[in-house]
C-alpha positions in Angstrom: 129.8 70.9 91.8 128.2 73.2 89.3 125.4 75.4 90.4 122.0 74.0 90.0 120.0 75.6 87.3 116.2 75.8 87.7 113.5 75.9 85.2 112.1 79.3 84.5 108.6 78.4 85.6 109.8 76.8 89.1 110.0 80.2 90.7 107.6 82.5 88.9 104.8 85.4 88.9 102.0 84.8 86.5 99.4 87.4 85.8 96.1 85.5 85.6 94.0 88.6 85.1 94.9 92.3 84.3 98.0 91.8 82.3 99.3 92.6 79.7 98.0 96.0 79.0 101.3 97.8 77.9 99.6 101.2 77.7 97.6 101.2 80.8 98.9 98.4 83.2 100.6 99.5 86.3 104.2 98.1 86.4 107.5 99.5 87.4 111.1 99.1 86.3 114.0 99.8 88.6 117.5 98.3 89.5 117.7 95.8 92.4 119.5 97.1 95.4 123.3 96.2 94.7 123.7 94.3 98.1 120.8 92.1 96.8 122.0 91.9 93.4 125.5 90.7 94.1 124.8 89.1 97.5 123.8 85.5 98.5 120.1 86.4 99.2 117.7 84.6 96.9 115.6 87.0 94.8 113.6 84.9 92.4 110.5 86.1 90.3 107.3 86.2 92.4 108.7 87.9 95.5 107.3 91.0 97.0 109.3 94.1 97.0 109.2 97.9 97.3 111.3 101.0 96.3 113.9 102.2 98.6 114.8 106.0 99.0 117.4 105.5 96.0 114.4 104.2 93.9 115.7 100.6 93.9 114.0 97.4 94.7 114.4 95.9 98.2 112.4 92.7 99.5 109.2 92.9 101.5 107.9 96.2 102.7 106.4 98.0 105.7 104.4 101.2 106.6 103.4 103.1 103.5 106.0 101.4 101.2 104.2 100.3 97.9 104.2 96.5 97.2 105.5 95.5 93.8 105.4 91.9 92.7 108.8 90.9 90.8 108.3 89.7 87.4 111.9 88.7 87.0 114.4 87.2 89.3 118.0 88.6 90.0 119.5 85.6 88.2 117.6 86.2 85.0 120.0 86.7 82.2 118.5 90.1 81.3 119.0 91.3 84.9 122.4 90.2 86.1 125.1 88.4 84.5 128.3 88.1 86.6 130.3 86.7 83.6 131.2 83.5 85.4 130.6 80.0 84.3 128.5 78.1 86.9 130.4 74.9 85.8 134.0 76.0 86.2 133.8 79.2 88.2 135.9 80.9 85.5 135.3 84.3 84.0 134.7 83.6 80.2 132.8 86.7 79.0 132.1 90.2 79.5 128.4 90.8 80.4 127.5 94.2 78.8 123.8 94.0 78.5 122.2 93.3 81.8 122.2 96.3 84.1 120.4 95.0 87.0 117.0 96.4 86.1 114.1 94.4 87.0 110.3 94.8 86.4 107.4 94.4 88.8 103.6 94.6 89.0 102.5 97.4 91.4 99.9 96.3 93.9 97.4 98.9 93.0 97.4 97.8 89.4 94.3 95.4 89.9 95.9 92.1 89.0 94.9 88.7 89.8 98.4 87.0 90.3 99.8 83.6 90.9 103.1 83.0 92.6 105.4 80.3 93.6 106.9 82.5 96.4 104.6 81.8 99.4 105.0 80.1 102.7 103.9 76.5 101.9 103.7 75.6 105.5 100.6 77.7 106.2 97.0 77.0 105.2 95.3 79.7 103.2 91.7 80.4 102.5 89.8 82.6 99.9 89.8 86.2 101.1 92.8 85.8 103.6 94.8 89.0 103.8 98.4 88.6 102.7 101.7 90.1 103.9 105.3 89.2 103.0 108.1 88.1 105.4 111.6 89.8 105.3 112.6 87.8 102.2 109.5 88.9 100.3 107.6 85.6 100.6 104.0 85.9 100.9 102.1 84.7 104.0 98.7 85.1 105.6 97.8 86.0 109.2 97.9 89.8 108.5 95.5 92.1 110.6 93.5 94.8 108.7 94.6 98.3 109.6 97.5 97.1 111.6 99.9 95.0 109.3 101.2 95.9 105.8 98.9 94.2 103.4 99.8 93.5 99.9 97.2 91.0 98.7 94.0 89.1 99.1 93.8 85.3 98.4 91.6 84.2 95.3 91.0 80.7 94.0 93.5 78.7 92.2 93.5 78.6 88.4 95.8 77.3 85.7 95.7 73.6 86.6 96.4 71.0 84.1 93.0 69.3 83.7 94.6 66.1 82.6 96.9 65.8 85.8 93.9 66.5 88.0 91.6 64.1 86.1 94.1 61.4 86.3 94.9 61.9 89.9 98.4 62.9 89.3 97.9 66.1 91.3 94.9 66.7 93.7 92.2 69.4 92.5 92.8 72.7 94.1 90.6 73.9 96.9 90.9 77.4 97.7 93.9 79.7 96.5 96.6 76.9 96.6 97.1 74.5 93.9 99.5 72.9 91.4 99.7 74.8 88.1 100.1 73.2 84.5 103.9 73.2 85.1 103.4 70.8 88.1 104.5 73.7 90.4 102.6 74.5 93.6 101.4 78.2 93.5 99.2 80.7 95.5 96.6 82.7 93.5 95.7 86.2 94.9 94.6 89.6 94.0 97.1 92.5 94.3 96.0 94.9 97.0 97.6 97.6 99.2 96.6 98.5 102.7 99.5 100.4 104.5 100.4 99.3 108.0 99.1 101.5 111.0 101.4 104.4 111.8 102.7 104.0 115.4 
């Protein structure tokens, strides 16, 4: 069976405010850790990462590691190309351009962001503090001055007014809602408060 191909907006990070500003926006380009790049762990756009000691992206974060929100996923054609057809598993080409370099928005850059990569089994409220699980998926329940905090919930934006008006999707209440692509997202402000040193 061929590998499933998702639409580029199904797992994404969108900058609602504070981007682009090529000359002054705070972003980071780095390679993804090779074990993550070539392994089975999912690393789509919208996940939370940090830089490891080698200057490569790894998922989630702790302590004083700066949160970075990934703009691209590891399977994006400009990040990684393993030369293999997803249909036949045959190596058909030589992938010379992708080098594993990804881009991310640094949490202290002052952004309002919207991601598909959050724990959808939790309930979110405006001003909830956000952290990330081991896979870089946002979740609330963080404690100020104790946990590694990478964001604060905002209110949902970018809904398709026609879909809401026609009752196709519910109107958003709080930070969670369905965007114009019909994908559920979480809207938040980037923020960084290191975890307490123990």
